[in-house]
Every structure is written in C-alpha cells, then in structure tokens.
N, C-alpha and C positions, 0 to 999 in steps of 0.2 A: 218732290218738287211741285206738288199740286197736280192739276190736270193740264191738258193741252200741250203735251210734250212735243218738242221739236228737236231734231238732231241736225247739227251743222258740222260738216267736216271742213277744216281749214286747209290751206295749201300744203301745210307740212304733214297732213294726214291725221292730226289730232282731232278727235270728235268731241263736241260739246253738247250737253243736254240742256235745253232751255225749257222752262216751265212757267206756268202762270205765276204772277207775282210782281215783276218779271225777274226770274232767277236763272242762274246758269252754274254748271259744274263741268269739269273735265270728265270724260267717260272713256273707259276701256270697253269699246263696243264688243270686241271678241269675247271677253269674259263677263260682260254686263256688270261692271263694277265702277263706281264713282272713284275718280282719282283725286278729287279735291272736294272740299266742303262747299256745298251750294251757297252762293252769295247772291243777294238781291242787286240787280243792276239798274232797275228802273222802278220808281215809286211815284204815286200821285203827288201833285204839288200841294204842300200844306198851306193853309191860310190863304187861299186863292179862290177866285170864282171862275178860273179857267175851265175849259172843256174837260181837261184831264186832271182836275184838282181832286184833293182828298174829300170824299163824301161818304156818309154812312151807306153801307151795302153796295158800294160801287168800287170796283177794283180794276186791275190790269190783267189781261189774259190773252191767249192766242198768239204767243210769240212766233215769229218767223224771221230767220236771219239769212242775209246774203252778203257777199263781198263783191264790191265793184271798184275797180281801179285803186285797190289798196285800202279802201275804207269799208267798214262794217256797217250794215244797216239792219236795225232790229225793228220790225213792225210789231205793233201791239194793238189791242182793241180795248175800249172802255165804253161804258153804256150810260153815262149821266145825261146825255141828250138824245139818245136813241141807241145807236151802236156805231162807233166811229173808229177809224184806223189812224194811229199816229206812227211816227217814225223817229227813232233815235239813231244817231250816227257816232261812230268812234274810230279813232285812228288805230287802236289796238283792241283786240278782242276782250281784254281785261278792263277796258275803259280808260278814261271816263267816257260815259255815254251821254250825249247831249241831245235832248228831245227837241224836235221841231216845235215851234210855238203853236202851230195850228195843225189840225188833222189833214191828211192828204186824200182821204177817201171815206165814204160812209153815208150815213143818213141820220136825220134827227126828226123828232116830232114834239109838238107842244105838250102832248100828254106825258111823254117820258121826261121832258124838262121839268114840268110841274111836279112829277112824282119824285125825281131824284135831285131837284134843286139846280139843274143846269140852266144856262141862259139860252133861250131860243133865238136863233138868228135867221130871220126871214130871208129866203132865197140864197142861203149859203151854198147849198148843193144844187147842181144843174136840174135834177128832177126830184126835188124835195117833196113834192106833192105825191109822188108815186111810191116812195119807200119810207117805212117807219124805222127800220134797222138795216144796217149793212156793215158786216165786220167779219172778224176771224178769217183773215186772208192767208193765202199762200202766193208765191210768185213762181212762174214757170217760163221756160223758153218756148215761144210760139213758133209756128211754121215759118214766120218771116225772120227768125233768128234773134228777134228782140225779146225783151222781158215783158211779161203780161202779169197782171194781178187778177186773182180770182177770190171771190168772197161770197158769202151767202146773204140773201136779203129776205126780209119779210115786208109785206106791203101795207100801204095805207089806202087800200081800195082797189089797186090794180093787181098786185101780186097776192094770190091766195096761198097760204102756207109758206114754205121756205123754198127759194129758188137760187140758182147760181148766176152771178154776173161776172163778166170778165172785161178788162180794159187794158190797153197798152200802157206801159210805163216808159218814162224818159228821165234822163238826168239833166235837169236844167241848171245852168251855171248860177243864175240868180236865185232860184227858189229851191234847188236841190231836186230830190226825187219827186216826180209828179205823174199823175195819170194823164193819159192822152185819149181824146175821143178818136177811135179808130176810123171813123168816117171823115171827120174834118181835119185830123192831125193837130188840133189845137189842144193845149193843156187845159184840163178841166177838173173841177172837183166832182168826181163821179159818184155813183156809177152813171154811165151813159145809158140811155133807154133803148 
C-alpha cells in the first residue's frame, strides 16, 4: 500500500490498513494478512488548480483516520504549495469520502508553489512567514481530554531542520474539523507559533 502506513481499529474491532495514495484494506492484524483488496479512497482532483489537484510529482500521503460522533475523518498531506493537511469525511468507512475544499493545517511557500505549480495565497496561514512545510500529521488525546494535532515542520528562516508542532482540534458545526490556537481558543489555520 505504499509508505506511511496507518492502522485504524473501528468500533467493531475490525482493523484497516491505510497507506499513501490514499488507499485502504481490511487487515487481520493477528495474522498480518489483508482481508480485502486495497482500494483507493482519495485521489488528487483532476483538471483543477486547487491546492490538492493532480500535478506531476505531487501525490497524497500520510493518512491518519479517526472516528468522531459516528463519522470517519481521514487526514492526508500533499505538497504542491509547501506541505499541507487536508481532511476527507465519510459516514461509512467504505465511503464515499468527501474532501474538505480547503486544507485545515499546514504551510506554503512561494518557492514550492513555483516549483510544483501551486497557487500561492499570501497570508493563508497564521505564521506563513515562519514555516515552509507542515504536514504528515497524527491526532492524539491531550491532557485536557481533547483532540490535538501533531505534525512536522520545516522552516523558512525560523525553524532549522525538522521540528514538531502541536495544536488543539475542535469540531466546528459550520466549518467541520478545525485547529484551535491553544492560547486564544480561536479557530486558526495553524500551526500556531
């Protein structure tokens, strides 16, 4: 299933293996055997200039799946504008999966947009001047009992090498899943600094 494997156990105990692409298959974890043929559940948008559109040498990777109030959320990363995290939601694990129109977290740079053909949006992210890339996330329960997002970042002058960022997540009725600045409590296109 490519790289970036992620295991998701549903409420009924069935385990699914998600991989870059973004694909999934049922898995017998005890015997390490696939129980279904891998199928692609998310693909770049063809014939579009969207941030997650189909482009040469750009793909989807880093899946992470969680279930919240009966809905499935699949996070994925793509790098046409830097490295950004999108979300797709489904009522059933088998789909259909509907991608959010815009990324919920990440970073972009003019350099990456020029290289991969993405459209640079000035000021899209809260600290766009500090990060060049931010993606391949996971979600964890924080000490406050809420959900938090963790991702790796590379800098645009502030961060040297690769570092970790975390922010709180919330489920907003109007916008769906969103990152929250842990200091102000306001929804934000992260990462916060």
